[in-house]
N, C-alpha and C positions, 0 to 999 in steps of 0.2 A: 456202842449199841447200833445194830443194823435196823434201818427203818425203810418201809415201803409205803408209798402212797398209791393205793389201789383204787381205780375208778371204773365205774360201770353204770348200769341203769338200775340200781338197787332201790328198794323201798317204794316201788309203785304197785305193790300188792299183786305181782305177777309171779306165779310159781316158777316159771322158766328163769326169770331174772334172779329169784332168790336161790334156785338150785345152782345156777352158775356161780354165784357168790360163795355159796357153801362149798362147792367143789374146789374153787380156787384157794379159798382160805384153808381147806383141808390139805390140799396138795403142797402149798407153799409154807405151811406152818413152820418147817425147820429152816427156812431161808432168812428169817428176820426175827428180831426181838419185839418189833413194834409194827403194827399196820394202822394206817389212817385210811378209812373207808368212807366214801360218800353215800348218802341215801336221802330219798325224798321224805323218809319217815324214820329219823334216826333212832327214836325209842323203840320202834317195831324191830328194826335191823339189829340193834344192840341186844335186845332180848332174844331175838332169833339165834344170833351167833353165840351169845353167852360166853365170851372169852375176854379175860383181862388184858390180853395183848393187843386187842383191837379197839381203836378209838373211832367212833362214828360221828360224822358231822353232816349237816344239811347241805344237799347239793346246791340249792339256790340261795338260802338265807345266810350261809356261813362262808361267803366269798373270802373274807379276811382270814379265816381259819385255813381255807384251802391254800392261800398264798403262804401262810405260815408253815403249813405242812410240806409245801413244795420246797421251801427253803430248808426245812429240817430233814427231809427224806434223803436217802441214799439212792433211790431209784423210783421211777414213775412207771406203773404198770396199768395198761388198759386190758381188762380180762373179759373175753367172750362178748356175745351180743353183736347186733349190727351197729357198731360204733361209728363207722364212716358212711353216712347216707344222707341223701336229700329227703326231707320230710314230705309227706303227701299233703299238699296245700288244701285239699278238699276237707281236711279235718281241722283246719285252722293253723295259725303259726306261720313262721317264716321257713321257707324251703331250706335255708342254709343255717338254721339256728343251731343244730347239733355240730355241724362241720365247723362253723365259726367258733364255737366254744372250744372244741378240741384243737383247732388251729392256734388259737391264742394261748392256750395252756401249754401246748408243746413247744411253741416259740419261746415262752418264758422258761420252760425247763431246759431248753437247748442253751439259752443265754446263761443260765445258772450252772451249766455243766452237769445236769442230771441225766443219766442214761434213761432212755425211753424204750419200753417194750410193748408191742402190740401183739397180744397173745390169743390165738384161736378166735380171732374176730371175723365178723361178716362185713362185707363191703357191698353197698348198693341198697336201693337204687341210686345211681349217679348218672343223670341224664343231660346235664349241661356242661359247657366248657368251664364255667366258673367253678362248678362242683368238682370237676375232674382236676382242675388246677389246685384246689384246696387239698383234695386227697393226696395228690402227688407231693405237696409240700410236707404234709403230716408224715407220710411214710418215709420220706427221705431224711426225716429227723430221727427216726427210730433205729436202734441198734439191732433189733430183732423184730420181724413181723411174720407171724404165721396166720394164714386164713383158713377158715373151716370148710370151704366148698370151692368148686371149680368156677362158679360164676364170679366169686370174689377174685380168684386168681386171674380170670379172664380180664377183668377190669384193670388189675395191676399190670398185666402183660400189655394192654393197650396203651398204658401210660408210659411205658418204656423207662420206668424209673431206674436209677442207678443203684438204689438201695437194695440190699438182699431181702428176699422174702420167699416163703414156701407154703404150700398147701398141706394141711393136716386135717384132723378131724375135730368136730366140736368137742369142747371140754366134757360135756355130759357123758360122752361115750366112755370116759374113764371110770365111770361108776359100774356097779354091778347089782344083781338082785340082793346080795347080802348087804350092800351099802344102804338099802332101804329096809333092812331086817325082814326080807322075804326069804322063804326056803330056797336053797341053792338051786333046786330043780323045780321047774313049773309043772303043776299037775297036768297030765295029758288030757286033751279034749277029744272026745269021740265025735269029730265033725267030719262028715262025708258029703256034705253039700249044703245048700242054703236052707233046706228043710230041717237040718239038724243043728243049726246055730241056736244057741240058748240066749246069749247076751251080746248086744252090739253096743260098743261105746261110741259116743259122738262128741267131738270137740269142735267148737266154732269160736271165731273172734270176729268182731265187726270190721276190722281193718281189711281192706282189699284195694289193690292198685286201681282197678276200674270200678269206681264206686257205682256207676250206672248200671253195672251188671249184677248188683247185689240181689235185687228182687227176683230176677230170672234164676239165679243160682239157688236161692233158698226155696223157691217154688219147685224147682226140679229135684232138689234133694228131698223135700217133703213128699213129693209124688213117688220117688223111688223107695223111700222108707215105708210108705203106705203099701206099695206093691209088695214089698218084702213081707210086711205083716199079713197080707192076704195069702201069700204062699206059705207062711209059717206063723200062724196065729199065736203060738206059744212063745215066740221070741219076744224078749224085752229089750228096751233101749234105755241106755243110761247116758245122760248128758254129763260131760266131764269138763267143767270150767277150769281154765288155767289162771283165773284171777280169783281174788277173795276180797270181800268188804268194799267193792267198788260200787258207787251209787248208781251210775246210769251208763248206758251204751256199753255194757260189759258182757263178758262171756255168758254169765248166767241168764241175763235177760234175753240175750240172743238165742240161747238154747230153749228158753221158755217159749219164745215166739215160734220156733220150729216145732216144739212139742204141741203147741196149740194148733198149728196148721195140720199136723198128723191126726190129732184127736178130733178135729172138726169133722173128718171124714170117717174116722174109726174110733168112736168114743170109748171102746173097750181096750184100746191099746195100752200096754204098760210102758210108759215113757216117763221116767223120773229124772230129776236133776240132782246130782251129788253135790256135797259141800264139804270137801276135805279141809281139815283144820291144820294140816301140816304135810310135809313131803311124804311121810310114811303112809298117811291115809290116802294121799293122792296115788302113790305107787300101788297100794293094796286095791284101790278101786280099778285101776288099769289092769291089774293082774286078774281081776275077777271076770273080765270080759273075754269073749271068744275072738273078737275082732274089733279094731279101733279105726274109725273114720275121723281124721283129724286135720285141722287147719293149721294149728300153731306148731312151730318148729320143734319145740321141746316136748310137746305132747307125742309127736311122731318119734323122736329119738328115745324118749323115755319108754314108749310102747315097745320099741325094738330091743332096748336094754332088758326089759322085763321078759321079752319073748312072745309078744303078741303080733300076729299079722296085721298089717296096716294098709289103709287106703288113704292117699294123700290128696288134700285139697290145696292146689297151688294158687295162693292168693298174692304172692309176690316173688321177687327174685331169689330170696333165700330158700323157699320151699322148692322152687324149680331147680335150683342148684342141688338140693338134697336128693330129689327124685332122680336127677340125671346121674349123680355120682354113685348112687346106690343101685342103679339099674332097675328102678321101680316104675318105668314108663307105663307099663301095662296097669299099674295100680295107682297112677297119678292123673289127676283131672285139673286142667287149667280153668279155674272158676272165673277168670277175668274175661273169658270168651263165651259166646253162645254155643256151648258144647252140645252134642247130640242128646236129645232126651233119652233117658234110660241109662246114661253113662255110669251112674253110681251103682245101680242094680247090676249092670253087667260086670263091673269091677268086683262087687261083693260076691257075685255068683262065681266069677273066675277064681277068686281067692278061696272060696269055700269048697269048690270042686277039687282043688289041689291043696287042701288045707295043710296037710302034713309036709308036703314039699315046701310050702311057703314058710311054715314054722322052721324047717331046716335052713331055708335061705336066710331067714331073720337071724337065726343063731350064727350062721356063717358071717353075715354082715356085721353082727355085733363083735365077733372075735377079731375081725380085721380092724374095725374102727376103734375097738378098745385098745388094741395094741398101739395104733397110731397115736391116739390121744395120750396114752401113758408115756410113750417115747417123747411126745411133744412136751409134756410136763418135765420130763427128765432133762430135756434140752434147755428149757427155760430156767430150771433151777441151776444147771451148770452155768448158764450165761449170767445169772445173778450172783453166783458164788464169789467171783473176784472182787466185787464191789470197788472196781477201779475203772473210771471212765475211759482210761487209756488202754484197757485191756484189749486183747486181740478180739476180732469179730467172732461170734459163736459159729461153730461149724454146723451146717445143716445136715440133717439125716440124709443118707444116700437114698435117692429116689429109685423106685423100680422102673425097669424099662429104659 
């Protein structure tokens, strides 16, 4: 029996995390007879996956089970997400909590002779020497490391690690409209400028690298949405949270606060907050908007998979990396800085004026990244196939240029 211990940030009621898990389990289904998967909410994750070949255990409460599965598994896979990062201490907790846990686990796996794979992960922020040393140790234990953006690769380049690694695309790029049961072709939108936008999707999360800039950012965003409403009173706004059933400081309450700011000056504005119950409903909501202003990584990627022009709010290194890699600088705004007033309105206006060109650019971007993510999964499956720790190192895909 072939068994994989698959670890990530599952069960935290974040659609991005759940989508990553769903994609990896779909892609790796043929590589093992049994999967052991961690979750902060095992019952939720087990019901969500609904597969007899997957055993779900609690990330924190089931440490003994984790060790047992590490002994029993044939390979340890970390899939997607910002696995190697220092935490923002402004939100509580230890800076090295995540890095320390991964460091200890990979050390144990190495001692047990278990091959380690870091697949389509993000790295960063890593701002201290101690953090950089931990990242280097972890990566040097892995037989295969692929990172999902250039900022992650830049960090690895700076470490001058001897272990092989390669940049690829985020795992979610491997999906398609059909994956979410949407029609193969998106219904054309007759958008010729900001006055003809019908629906604008907005996604926010309360996390931000520079917490002191949050109020400035939200006030500027509300001001620009209000100005858009004045130019186009029939346009409606839809808040699209990437979290569900989270009690406080969550995407929904953050969006409600933004909607309140806009309604305070324009009581008649149509600003609703969606509550998708599953990934299909989330995708359908995104498909219903003409443009998406998004902060979270997988909201942005999902928007482009579906075919929606996006404006990116760069709240940390992973969004900055995505904007840079996709050539979206014109439509990316660093919300950690005191950016110029009117920045969001200018970005929306620019995207609306060249709407069809932006849609074509989104389609082209999706095609390239879909191919890279698909090839990356093929590479991972090939690396897992031998189930032999002494097997030859996996061959990386040939890079362009």
